[in-house]
N, C-alpha and C positions, 0 to 999 in steps of 0.2 A: 649084471654085466654078462655079455655074451662071450663064451669061451669056445674057440674052435681049434682043433689040432690036425684035421685032415679034410680031404675033399668030400668024403662021405658026410661028415658033420656039417660042412659048408652047404652042401646040397639040401640036407634036412632043414637047416635054418632058412635057406632061400624058399623052400616049399612052405614052411610055416608062415613066413612073412607074406608070401604071395597069396596064400589062402586068406589070411587076415585082411589083406589089402582088398581082395575081391569081395569079401563078406561085408565090408563097409560101403560097398556100392561103387567103388572106384574101378576104372577101366584097367584091364590087365596090361595093355600095351604101355601104360604110363608107370608101371611098377619098376622100382629100382631097389636093389638090396641095400639095407642100411646096417653097417657094422661099425657105426660111429663109436669110438672109444673101446672097441672090442679087444679082447686078449687073444691074439693069434701068435703069441711068442713061440718060436720054434716049430710052428705048424708046417706040415708037408702039404702044400697046395700046388704042387707042380702041375702045370697045364690047365689050371682052373680058369673058369670064365668069371671075371669080376668086372666086366665092362659096365661102366656108368655107376659102379657101386660107391656108396658113401663109406669111406674108411677114415674119415677125419679123426685125427688123434688116436688112431688104433695102434696097438703095440704089435708090430710085425718083426721085431728084432729076431735075428737068427732063423727066420722062416725060409723055407724053400719055395720061392715064387718064380722059379725058372719056367720060361715059356708061358707065363700067365698072361691073360688078356686083361689089362687094366686101362683100356682105351677110354678116354674122357672120365676116368674115375677121380673122385675127390679124396686125396690123401694129405690134405693140409694138416701140418703139425704131426704127422704120423712118425712113429719110430721104426725105421727100417735098418738100423745099425746091424751090421753083420749079416744082413739078409742076402740070399742068392736070387738076383733078378736077371740072370743071364738069359738072353733071348726073349725077355718079357716085352710086351707091347704096352708102352706107357704114352702112346701118341695122344697129345692133347690133354693129358692128365694134369690136375692141379696138385703140384707137389710143393707148394710154397711152405716154407718153414719146416719141411720134413727133414729128418736126420737120416743120412745115408752113410754115416761114418763106417768105414771098412766094409761097405756093401759091395757085392759083385754085380756090376751092370754091364758086363761084357756082352757086346752085340745086342744090347737092349735098344728099343726104338723109343726115343724121347722127343721125336719130332713134334714141334709145336707145344711141348710141355712147359708148364710154368714152374720153374725151380727157384723163384725169387726167395732170397733169404734161406735157402736150403743149405744144410751142412753136408758137404761131400768129402770131408777130410779123409784122405787115404782110401777113397773108394776106387775100385777097379773099373774104369770106364773105357778101356781100350776098345776100339772098333764100334763105339756107340754112335747111333744116329741122333745128333742134336740139332738137326736142321730147324731153324727158326725157333729154337728153345729160348726161353727167357731165364737167364741166370743172374738176374739183377741182385747185386749184393750177396751172392752165394759164396760160401766158403769152399774154395777149390784147392786148399793147401795140400801139398803132397799128392797131387792127382796126375796121373799119366793119361794125357789126351791123345796118345799115339793112334793114328789112323781113324780118328773120329771125324764124322761129318759135322763141321761147325759152321757151315755156310749159313749166313744171316742170323746166327745166334747172337743174343744180346748179353754181353758180359759187363754192362755198366755197373761200376762200383764193386765188382767181384774181387774177392781176396784170392790171389793166385800165387802167394808166396811159395817158394820151393816147387813151382810147377815143373813137371818133367816133360 
């Protein structure tokens, strides 16, 4: 299991994977970082570049992911409970079945993101961009959507009891 606690460790893992990728004869331009199932609990990854990374089922609980680039990343089933994602770029990310319970998504960009079946209970999402986001069957209980861009977002089947 991969364990990462800071940006320095993240970059070392990226370089290790990139070298292994190239050594197998694959083209460098098609490389993407794989942290599938990784332990990043409580990690300080503020401002890191995780664009197109595979973080499927990774534990990112209580991690500092503020201002992180997660554009088109795969976070299906990831645990992001209590994580700080303020100002993060999650545009086009696959966040289906991810847990964001009590996470901070203040001013995050979730434009075009897939949040189907995601758990956003008590998450702070004020001023979040959810333009064309898919929140199908998402749990939005006790969520404050003040000043969010919800234009063309799909809330089909979403649970929004106690919506503020």
